[in-house]
C-alpha positions in Angstrom: 3.8 -28.4 1.8 5.1 -24.9 1.2 3.3 -23.0 -1.6 5.4 -22.4 -4.6 4.0 -19.1 -6.0 6.1 -19.7 -9.1 3.7 -22.5 -10.1 1.3 -19.7 -11.4 3.4 -19.7 -14.6 2.8 -23.3 -15.3 -0.9 -22.8 -14.7 -0.9 -20.1 -17.4 1.1 -22.3 -19.8 -1.3 -25.3 -19.2 -4.3 -23.1 -19.8 -2.7 -22.1 -23.0 -3.1 -25.7 -24.2 -6.8 -24.9 -24.6 -6.1 -21.6 -26.3 -6.7 -19.5 -23.2 -4.3 -16.6 -22.4 -4.3 -14.4 -19.4 -7.0 -11.7 -19.4 -4.5 -9.1 -18.2 -0.8 -8.7 -19.1 1.7 -10.5 -16.8 4.1 -7.5 -17.2 2.4 -5.3 -14.7 4.0 -2.2 -16.0 1.6 -2.4 -18.9 -1.5 -2.1 -16.7 -1.4 1.7 -16.4 -1.6 2.2 -20.1 -4.5 -0.2 -20.4 -6.3 1.6 -17.6 -5.7 4.9 -19.3 -7.5 3.5 -22.4 -10.5 2.1 -20.6 -11.3 4.5 -17.7 -12.0 8.3 -17.8 -9.2 10.8 -17.4 -10.5 11.9 -13.9 -10.3 8.5 -12.2 -7.1 7.5 -14.0 -5.4 10.8 -13.3 -6.3 10.5 -9.6 -4.7 7.1 -9.3 -1.8 7.5 -11.7 -1.0 11.1 -11.0 1.7 12.5 -8.8 2.8 15.7 -7.1 4.3 18.4 -9.4 5.7 17.2 -12.6 6.0 13.6 -11.4 9.7 13.8 -10.5 9.4 11.9 -7.2 7.4 9.1 -8.8 10.1 8.8 -11.5 12.8 8.9 -8.9 11.2 6.0 -7.1 11.4 3.9 -10.2 14.9 5.0 -11.0 16.2 4.2 -7.5 14.9 0.6 -7.9 16.1 0.2 -11.4 19.6 1.5 -10.5 20.1 -1.4 -8.1 20.9 -4.6 -9.9 20.6 -8.1 -8.5 23.7 -10.3 -8.3 22.7 -13.9 -8.7 24.5 -16.7 -6.9 24.9 -20.2 -8.4 24.7 -23.8 -7.2 22.6 -23.3 -4.2 19.8 -25.6 -3.2 16.6 -23.7 -4.0 14.3 -26.6 -4.9 12.2 -25.9 -1.8 11.4 -22.3 -1.2 9.4 -20.6 1.6 8.3 -17.0 1.1 6.5 -16.9 4.4 7.4 -14.1 6.9 6.1 -12.8 10.2 5.1 -9.1 10.2 3.8 -7.3 13.3 3.4 -10.6 15.0 1.2 -12.0 12.2 2.3 -15.0 10.0 2.0 -14.1 6.3 2.5 -16.4 3.3 4.7 -13.8 1.6 6.2 -10.4 2.3 3.5 -8.5 0.5 0.4 -6.5 1.5 -2.0 -4.4 -0.5 -1.4 -0.7 0.3 -4.2 1.6 1.4 -5.7 3.2 -1.7 -8.7 5.5 -1.2 -11.8 6.0 -3.3 -11.6 2.7 -5.1 -15.2 3.0 -6.4 -13.8 5.3 -9.1 -11.9 2.3 -10.5 -14.6 -0.4 -10.1 -18.1 -0.6 -8.6 -17.1 -3.4 -6.3 -14.4 -1.1 -5.0 -12.7 -2.1 -1.7 -14.8 -5.2 -1.3 -13.4 -6.8 -4.5 -9.8 -5.8 -3.5 -10.3 -7.1 0.0 -11.7 -10.4 -1.2 -8.8 -10.8 -3.6 -6.3 -10.3 -0.8 -8.1 -12.7 1.5 -8.2 -15.3 -1.3 -4.4 -15.1 -1.7 -3.7 -14.8 2.0 -2.1 -11.4 1.9 -3.1 -8.5 4.2 -5.4 -5.8 2.9 -4.9 -2.3 4.3 -8.1 -0.3 4.2 -7.9 3.4 3.7 -9.8 5.8 5.9 -10.9 7.4 2.6 -12.5 4.2 1.3 -15.7 4.1 -0.7 -17.0 1.3 1.5 -17.6 1.4 5.3 -15.0 -0.6 7.1 -17.6 -3.0 8.6 -18.6 -4.1 5.1 -15.0 -4.6 4.0 -14.4 -6.7 7.0 -17.4 -8.8 6.2 -16.3 -9.3 2.6 -12.9 -10.5 3.8 -14.1 -13.1 6.3 -11.0 -14.3 8.3 -8.6 -12.5 6.0 -5.8 -10.5 7.6 -6.7 -6.8 7.6 -5.0 -3.7 8.7 -6.5 -0.2 9.0 -5.0 3.0 7.7 -5.9 6.2 9.5 -6.0 9.7 8.1 -5.7 11.5 11.4 -8.7 13.8 11.6 -8.8 17.1 13.5 -11.8 15.8 15.5 -10.6 13.5 18.3 -14.0 11.9 18.7 -14.1 10.9 15.1 -10.6 9.5 15.3 -11.5 7.5 18.4 -14.7 6.3 16.8 -12.7 5.1 13.8 -10.3 3.2 16.0 -13.1 1.6 18.0 -14.9 0.5 14.8 -11.7 -0.9 13.2 -10.9 -2.9 16.3 -14.5 -4.2 16.5 -14.3 -5.2 12.8 -11.1 -7.3 13.3 -8.5 -5.0 11.9 -5.3 -6.0 13.8 -2.8 -3.2 13.0 -3.1 0.6 12.6 -1.2 2.4 9.9 -1.1 6.1 10.4 -0.3 8.2 7.3 1.8 11.1 8.3 2.7 12.6 4.9 -0.7 14.0 4.0 -1.5 16.9 6.4 -2.4 18.8 3.3 -3.2 17.6 -0.3 -0.2 18.2 -2.6 -0.2 20.2 -5.8 -1.3 17.5 -8.2 -1.6 18.9 -11.8 -3.4 15.9 -13.3 -6.2 16.3 -10.8 -6.1 20.1 -11.0 -6.3 20.2 -14.8 -9.4 18.0 -14.6 -10.7 20.0 -11.5 -11.3 16.5 -10.2 -11.4 15.7 -6.4 -13.7 12.7 -5.7 -14.2 13.7 -2.0 -16.2 16.8 -3.1 -18.7 14.5 -4.7 -19.0 12.4 -1.5 -16.8 9.7 -2.9 -14.2 8.2 -0.5 -16.2 9.4 2.5 -18.0 6.2 3.4 -16.3 5.7 6.7 -17.0 9.3 7.8 -20.6 9.5 6.6 -21.4 6.2 8.4 -19.7 7.3 11.6 -21.8 8.3 14.6 -19.2 10.8 15.9 -19.1 12.4 12.5 -22.8 12.5 12.2 -23.1 14.1 15.6 -21.4 17.2 14.1 -24.0 17.6 11.4 -27.2 19.8 11.7 -29.0 17.4 9.3 -28.5 13.7 8.4 -26.1 13.1 5.5 -28.8 12.2 3.0 -30.8 15.5 3.8 -27.8 17.8 3.2 -25.0 16.0 1.5 -23.1 19.2 0.7 -22.9 20.1 4.3 -21.6 16.6 5.1 -18.9 17.0 2.4 -17.8 20.4 3.8 -17.8 19.0 7.4 -15.5 16.2 6.1 -13.2 18.6 4.3 -12.9 20.8 7.4 -11.6 17.8 9.5 -10.0 15.5 7.1 -6.4 16.4 7.9 -4.6 18.4 10.5 -1.3 20.2 9.7 -0.9 21.1 13.4 -0.2 17.5 14.6 3.2 16.8 16.2 5.0 13.9 17.7 3.5 14.2 21.2 0.0 13.7 19.7 0.9 10.1 19.0 0.2 9.4 22.7 -3.5 9.8 22.0 -3.3 7.0 19.4 -1.3 4.7 21.7 -3.9 5.3 24.4 -6.8 4.4 22.1 -5.3 1.5 20.1 -4.0 -1.6 21.8 -2.5 -3.3 18.7 0.6 -2.5 16.6 0.9 1.1 15.3 2.9 1.7 12.1 3.8 5.2 10.9 3.5 5.6 7.1 5.6 8.1 5.3 8.9 8.0 7.1 11.9 8.9 5.0 14.5 10.4 7.5 16.3 8.2 10.0 15.7 10.7 12.8 12.0 10.2 12.3 12.5 6.5 12.7 14.3 7.1 16.0 11.4 9.4 17.1 9.0 6.6 16.2 10.8 4.3 18.6 10.8 6.9 21.3 7.1 7.4 20.8 6.4 3.7 21.4 5.5 2.9 17.8 5.8 -0.6 16.4 6.8 0.1 12.8 7.3 2.5 10.0 6.6 2.4 6.3 9.4 4.0 4.2 7.2 5.8 1.7 6.8 9.0 -0.2 3.2 8.2 -0.9 4.1 7.0 -4.4 5.4 10.4 -5.3 2.0 12.0 -4.7 2.9 14.4 -1.9 6.3 16.1 -2.3 7.7 16.8 -5.7 11.4 16.6 -5.7 11.5 14.3 -2.7 14.1 11.6 -2.0 13.3 8.3 -3.7 11.8 5.8 -1.2 14.4 3.1 -2.0 17.2 5.6 -1.5 15.8 6.5 1.9 15.3 2.9 3.0 18.8 1.7 4.1 19.3 4.7 6.4 15.9 4.2 8.0 16.5 0.5 8.5 19.9 1.3 10.1 18.2 3.8 12.5 15.4 1.4 13.4 17.7 -1.4 14.2 15.6 -4.3 15.7 13.3 -1.9 17.5 10.8 -1.3 14.6 9.3 -3.3 11.8 10.3 -1.5 8.6 8.0 -1.9 5.6 8.4 -0.3 2.2 6.2 1.2 -0.6 6.5 3.6 -3.5 7.5 2.3 -6.8 6.9 -1.5 -6.5 5.9 -2.8 -9.9 7.5 -6.3 -10.1 8.8 -9.3 -8.3 12.4 -8.1 -8.7 11.4 -4.7 -7.1 10.2 -6.6 -4.1 13.5 -8.6 -4.0 15.4 -5.3 -4.0 13.4 -3.7 -1.2 13.8 -6.8 0.9 17.6 -6.9 0.2 17.7 -3.2 1.3 16.2 -4.2 4.6 12.5 -4.0 4.4 10.6 -6.9 6.1 7.7 -6.7 3.6 6.4 -4.3 0.9 3.1 -2.7 0.1 1.9 -2.5 -3.4 -0.6 0.2 -4.5 -1.2 1.4 -8.0 -0.8 -2.0 -9.8 -3.6 -3.6 -7.8 -5.8 -0.5 -8.3 -5.2 -0.9 -12.1 -6.0 -4.6 -11.9 -9.2 -3.7 -10.0 -10.2 -1.2 -12.7 -9.6 -3.6 -15.5 -11.0 -6.9 -14.1 -12.4 -6.5 -10.6 -11.5 -9.0 -7.9 -9.9 -11.3 -10.6 -7.7 -8.4 -11.7 -6.4 -7.8 -8.2 -5.7 -11.5 -7.7 -3.9 -11.6 -11.0 -1.6 -8.7 -9.8 -0.9 -10.5 -6.5 -0.1 -13.8 -8.1 2.1 -12.2 -10.8 4.1 -10.3 -8.2 4.7 -13.3 -6.0 5.4 -15.7 -8.8 8.0 -13.4 -10.2 9.4 -12.9 -6.7 9.6 -16.6 -6.1 11.4 -17.2 -9.4 13.7 -14.2 -8.9 14.7 -15.6 -5.5 15.3 -19.1 -6.8 17.2 -18.0 -9.9 19.4 -15.7 -7.7 20.2 -18.5 -5.3 17.8 -17.8 -2.4 15.3 -20.1 -0.8 13.4 -17.3 1.0 13.3 -13.6 1.9 15.4 -14.1 5.1 18.5 -14.9 3.0 18.6 -11.4 1.4 21.0 -8.6 2.2 22.7 -5.6 0.7 25.5 -7.8 -0.7 22.9 -9.3 -3.1 22.6 -5.9 -4.9 25.0 -3.7 -6.8 24.5 -0.1 -7.8 24.6 0.2 -11.6 27.3 2.8 -11.5 29.7 0.2 -10.0 29.4 -1.9 -13.1 29.9 1.0 -15.5 33.0 2.5 -13.8 
């Protein structure tokens, strides 16, 4: 029988019969404030902060808020099916956990806890290159759970190739290549705290455990950690990369390759020409370019340019089930969620991440049903109106 994610609300109400209430809010927009209260300003700022004055992060939210759902009545929605196929993989719902680096600053169980939560709920976990935990240990924690690997494309080709080999050997089935971070953006919350975890050797686990990386060091990591950190900094990103360089990845990865950070339709067309399998419409949650276009505003044009030649995914600003509905209606095949699950992790470990996943999908399930839809495949642009249309 198809899982009804909405049943989570009845589980909560039934638990209330014994006086139990959820450990975390079910309105996930409240998690950031709670995390601010419980964690230090450095870690919170690193996750919550954005480029410049935060204008792009605010635009992400405004673009989703501006679009309003138009419910339809008297449609049979008693049986709903949220399952989708993404990159050739069957998923129980159109949701994956986005790659978020340095999760040990949020919780000591870090990526392991988040990965276990994703596996327990059946949604994919995308592991960041900049994780606090080596990819092999994350894979072990997930068991058979669906896992995808995000690549920060290093200057050192041997390190990049080694990462790809290790990810494949660890059962990661798809490669997500982040394109929008050839340099770190101007991020005042981090700058004001002078806080960059990597300089303390946090978020470097995949590098420090990598044989190709280690081959570039004069001494083992534990003997000269500062030298290891500087070696990492010197290779972490490469502003010289261009479209022809994608051929190297295609030659060294035989699964789907998805380009993360695409906002212009011409870049989607170039992704097709480069033999890529998908794109993520994303502005890195507002963390890279202040004043950039909102991801939801960019999404329809990228979907149109991609046609049926690319899988189009979406992130940047997802905070609720209705946000997911809107992204799907705008043409995304699935969404990635980042900050909310990082806050859930910081507040309650694996259980907190599972809470976030279940809240998002329960609200999506209910939003679909109450709007007259039995599944994500029913949605289209006609199911949304721009708020200005109503106020004219």
